[in-house]
C-alpha positions, -999 to 999 in steps of 0.1 A, spaced: 168 676 709 152 704 689 115 709 682 96 731 657 64 747 668 37 742 642 19 774 652 46 800 650 71 779 630 101 787 653 125 761 668 131 755 705 148 730 728 123 731 756 86 729 747 73 741 781 95 772 781 85 780 746 48 777 754 52 800 784 74 827 768 62 828 732 25 819 735 19 834 769 4 803 787 6 804 824 25 777 842 -6 766 861 -26 761 829 3 740 814 4 718 845 -33 713 845 -34 704 808 -5 679 812 -22 663 842 -54 657 823 -36 646 791 1 640 791 3 642 753 -16 675 750 12 694 733 26 664 712 8 674 680 18 711 683 55 703 678 75 682 655 110 668 662 139 682 642 169 659 638 
């Protein structure tokens, strides 16, 4: 499945890897945000068919 980032308008297949590599978020920050809200990155990406 492919996703399009609404911030940088690039496509990716793995949202977590994209956030780490392109946007520079740490793995710990991503884990903490997903624990508190499992849908925290849902609105940042759209599914491409």
